[in-house]
N, C-alpha and C positions, 0 to 999 in steps of 0.2 A: 407677780413679783419675781418672775424668772424661774418659777418652779414648774417643771414639766410633769404633770400628774400622770399622763398616759405613759411616758417614758419610765417613770418610777414603777408603775404596775408591771410593765413588760420586763424590766430589769429584775424585779423581785421574783416573779414567776419563773423567769429563766434561770436565776440562781438556785431556786428550789429544785427545778428539774435537773440541773447539772449536778447538784449534790447527790441526789438519790441515784441517778444513773451511774455516776462514778463509783459509788459505794457498791452497788450491785455487781458491777463488772470488773472490780479491781483485781482479783486474782488473775483473770485473763489478761488484763492490761500489764501486770507485772511479768508474766510469761512472755508476752509479745515484746515488751521493751527489752528484756534481757536477750531474747533471740535476735532482735534487730541490731543490738549494739555490738554483737560479736562479728569480727571481721577476719578471723583466722581462716586458714585454708588447709586442705588435706587432712592429715592425721591429727593436726593441732586443734581442729575444730572440736569444741566442747558440746555444742548443741546441733543436732541434725533436724530437730523439729521442736514444736512447742511441748510435746510430751516429754522430751529430755529435760526441759526446764522444770516441769511439774514433778518429774520423777526425782530430780536432784533435791527438791524441797522435801519430798517424802523421805528419801534416803538419809538426808541430814537430820531427820527427826525435827524439822522446823517447818511444818506445813503452814503454821501461822505467819511465817516470814513472807508468804505470798501477799500479806497485807502490810509489809513494811513500807512506811512512807504514806500510809493511807490518810492520816490527819493532814499532812502537808498537801497531798493531792486534792483532798476535799477543800482545803482552804484556797488553793490555787483555782480549783474549779468554780467555787462560789464567787470569788473575787473576779475572775475572768469573765464568767457568764454575766455577772451583774454589770460590769463595765461594758461588755460587748452589747448586751441588749439595751442598756441605757443609751449608749452612744448611737447605736443603730436607730432606735426609736426617736431620739432627739434630733438627729440629722435628717431623718426621713420627714419628721413633722416640720422642721425648718424649711426643707426643700419644697414641701407641698404648700406651705404658707406663702413663701416668696414667689413661687412659680404660678400659683393660682390653679394648679391642676388638682383633680380629685384623688389621683393615685399615681405612683411612680411607674415609669416604664422599665423595661429590663436593663437598659444602659445605666440610667441614674441609680437604679437599685444596686447594681454591681459596684458602682463607684462608692456609694454610701456604705455598703457592707464592707468593702475593702478598707475604707477609712476607719470604720469602727474596729475592724480586726487589727489594723496597724496600731491604733491607740491602745488596744488591749494587750498586744504583744509587748510593746515598750514598757508598759506599767507592771506587767506580771512576769517578765522574763526571769528575774531571780528566783521566784517561787517555782517556776517551770523547771529551771535548771536543777534546783535543789531536789525537787521531786524525782527527776530522772536519775540523779546520782544515788538517791536512797533506794530506788527500785532496782538499779543495776549493781548495787553492792552485793557481796556474797551473802547468802542466806544466813540470817542471825547476826550479821556484822554491820547492819545499817546504822548510820549516825543520826543524831537528832537534827531537827531543822536548824536550831540555833547553832549547833556545832558545825553543821555543813556550811551555813552562811558565814560563820566566823573564820573558818579555815580556807575560804575561797576569796580570791581577789575580786575587785569590781570587774576587771576584764574577764575573768573566768565566769562570773555569774551572768554576764551578758554575752558570752561566747556564742550562744546559739541564736542571737538576734537576727543574723542574716537569713538563715532558712525560715525563721519565724515570720519575718516580713514577707518573704516569698509565699509562705503558706497562708497569708491573709486572703489569697485567692480561694482557698479551700472553703472557709465559711461563707465567703462571698458567693461562690457558685452554689453551695448547698442551700443557703437561706433564700437566695433569689429564686431557685427552682421551687423550693417549698412554698414561698409566698405566692408565686405565680399560679401554681397548681391549687393552692388553698383559695385564692381569689376566685378562680373559675368554679370551684365547688360551692362557694358561699355567696357569690355575687347576687343571687336572687334574694337571699335572706338579708342582705345589707341594704337593699333599696329602702329609702325612707327612714333609716335608723337615726334617731336623734343623737346629738353630740354627747349627751350625758347618759345615754342608755347603755345597758350592759352589752359587752362585746359578744358577737356571734362567734362560737368556737366550733372546731371540728370534733367529730366523734373520736374516741380513743383509737379505733381501728384505722380510720382515715389518717389521723395524725401519725400513727406508727408507720403506715405504708408509705406516705409521702416523705417522712423523715428518712426512712431506709433508702428509698429511691434517690433522693437528692444527695444524700451523703455518699452513696456508691459512686455517683458520677464524679464528685469532687475528689474522692480518695484515689481513684484510678489515675486521674490526671496529675495529681500532686505527690504521688508516693515517693519518687526519688528524693525529693526535698525532705519528706518526712523521715526517711531512713537516715539521711545525712545529719539531720538535727539530733536524732537519738545518739548517733555515734559521737557527735561533738560534746553532748552533755553527759555521756556515760561516765560512771566512776571508773578509775583505773583498776585493772585486775590486780589482785594481791596473791594469786597463786600461779600464774603463768606469765613469764616475761614476754612482753610484746615487742616486736621489732621496732615499732615506732614510739616506744615509751619515752625516749629522749626528745621526741618531736611530737608533742600532743597536738591533736587535731583541733584547730580553733576556727577554721574557715570552711565554707561549704565546698569550695573547689578542692580542698585537701581531702575531704571525705569522698568526693566523687573520684578523685585520682586513686585513692586507696582501694575503693570498691572495684574500679575498672582493672587495676593491676592484679588484684588478688582473686576476684570472682567473675570478672567479665561483665557483659551486658546484663545478664539475668540477675546479677548481684544487686542491681538497682531495685529489683522487685522482690528481693528476698523477704519473706514474711508478709507479702501482700495479702494472702488469704486470711492470715490472722488479723492484719490491720483492718481489712474490710469487715470481718466478723465483729471485731471489737468496736470500731468506730460507727458502723452502721447500726448495731444494736444500741450503742451508747447514744447516738444522735436521735435515733427513733424513740428511745425511752425518754430522753430529755425533752424532746419536742412534744411527745404525748403528755408527759407530766405537766409541762409548761402550759399546754392548751387547756388541760383540765383544771389547773390552778389559777388561770388568768381571771376567770369570772369571780372566783372567791376573793382573790387578791384585790381586784378592782373594787368589789363591794366593800371590803374591809377598809381600804384606803379612803374610799369616798365617805364612809361612815366616820372615820377619824377626822377627815377634813370638815365634815358637817358639824361634828362635836366641837372642833376647834373654833369654828365660826360662831357657834352658839355661845361658847365661853367668852370669846372676845366681846361679843355684844353685851353680855351680862356685866362684864367688867366695866364697860362704858356706860352702864346704867340704863340700857335700853330694855324696856319691858316688852316681851314678845307674847302675844296672845296664843292660846293653845292651837296647835295645827299649823302655826306659821314659824315654827322654830327652825326649820331647815331652810337652807339657801334656795334661791330660785333654781328650778330645774332638777332638784334632788329630793323631791318629796317622797320618792319611792325607795329611799335608802334602806329603811328597815326591812321592807319586803324583799329587796334584793339580797340583803345580808342573810335573811332567814332562808331564802331559797338556796343560796350558796352553801350554807351550813348543812341544810338537809341533804345535800349530795354527798 
C-alpha cells in the first residue's frame, strides 16, 4: 500500500541516534559554532580558541548557557535524521527494485545520498537557522524558537540554503564510505538472509570506527562551506559593532569574500580541528547508536504490523487457529522482539 517498512525502520533508528549524539556533544557544538561564526580580525577578535568561548560562559556565570537552543537542536536533529534516513532508504530500495541489482555501487549510492540530503536541507532549513542563531547569541540572551522564527523573515530563515545544498555532498560521502565498508565487513553474514529476517548489524566498536573514518573524509573536503553556512546563520552581535552590520551576509560568496579579506586562505579552515572533533564524534555515536537500535526497532515495527494484520482479520470475522495468527514469513516475531529487548 505504498508503505516502506524498511525505510521506516531505518528512519526511526537514525532519528534516535541523532537525538542522543546531539545531546551528548551539545556544549562542544555551541563552543564550535560561536568560534566559527566570528570573523573579526586583530585586536577585535573575541575568541582565540574554543577555550575562550568556554571561559566566557564560566565568567558570565552562565555555564548552562552552553545548552542554549538544545531543544531546538534536538528537534532539528530528529526531524532531519528521520527525513534523511527515510529518503535514503526509500530511494535506495526503489533503485534496487527498478534496476534489478542486489546492491548499489558507489556512483548510484552517492547520487541517492545527495538527493536525500537535498530533500532534508530544504525541509529543515528554518530549524537549522533558528538553532544556529540561538547558539551564537550572547550567553544568557538566547531567544526561544517561536520568537526566533517570528522575528525572522522567510528570506532570512532560508538564507543558508545555498551552502546547505552544497553540503549535501558531506553526508553523501560519509554514508557512502560507511555503507561500502560495512558491506565488506558483513557480506559473509548476509548470504542467504531471508527478506523478513532480522538485519545483520555491526558491533558497537566497528560502527564507531567506520563512522569516525567516513565523517573525517567528508568534513575535510567540505569545511569551507560549513564555516560560510555558520557565518550566514549566526545571530548579530549585540556588544561589538561589526563593519558589515549594514550589509548582512546572506550568500555563500559574500562569506567567502569576507573570510578572504579578513583572514586569508587559512581563515577558510578556522575551527577545522573543533569541527572534526565534534562531527566525527557525533557521526560515530549516531551511527553506533543507530546500528544497535536497528534490530530492536525492526522487531518492534514488525510486531506492530503483525498485530495490525491480526486485528484487521478479526474485524473481518476471520477465525484464526492457534499458531497461525501471524502473517506469512513473520512467525518468529515474538522471538525476535524478546531477543531485542534482552539486549
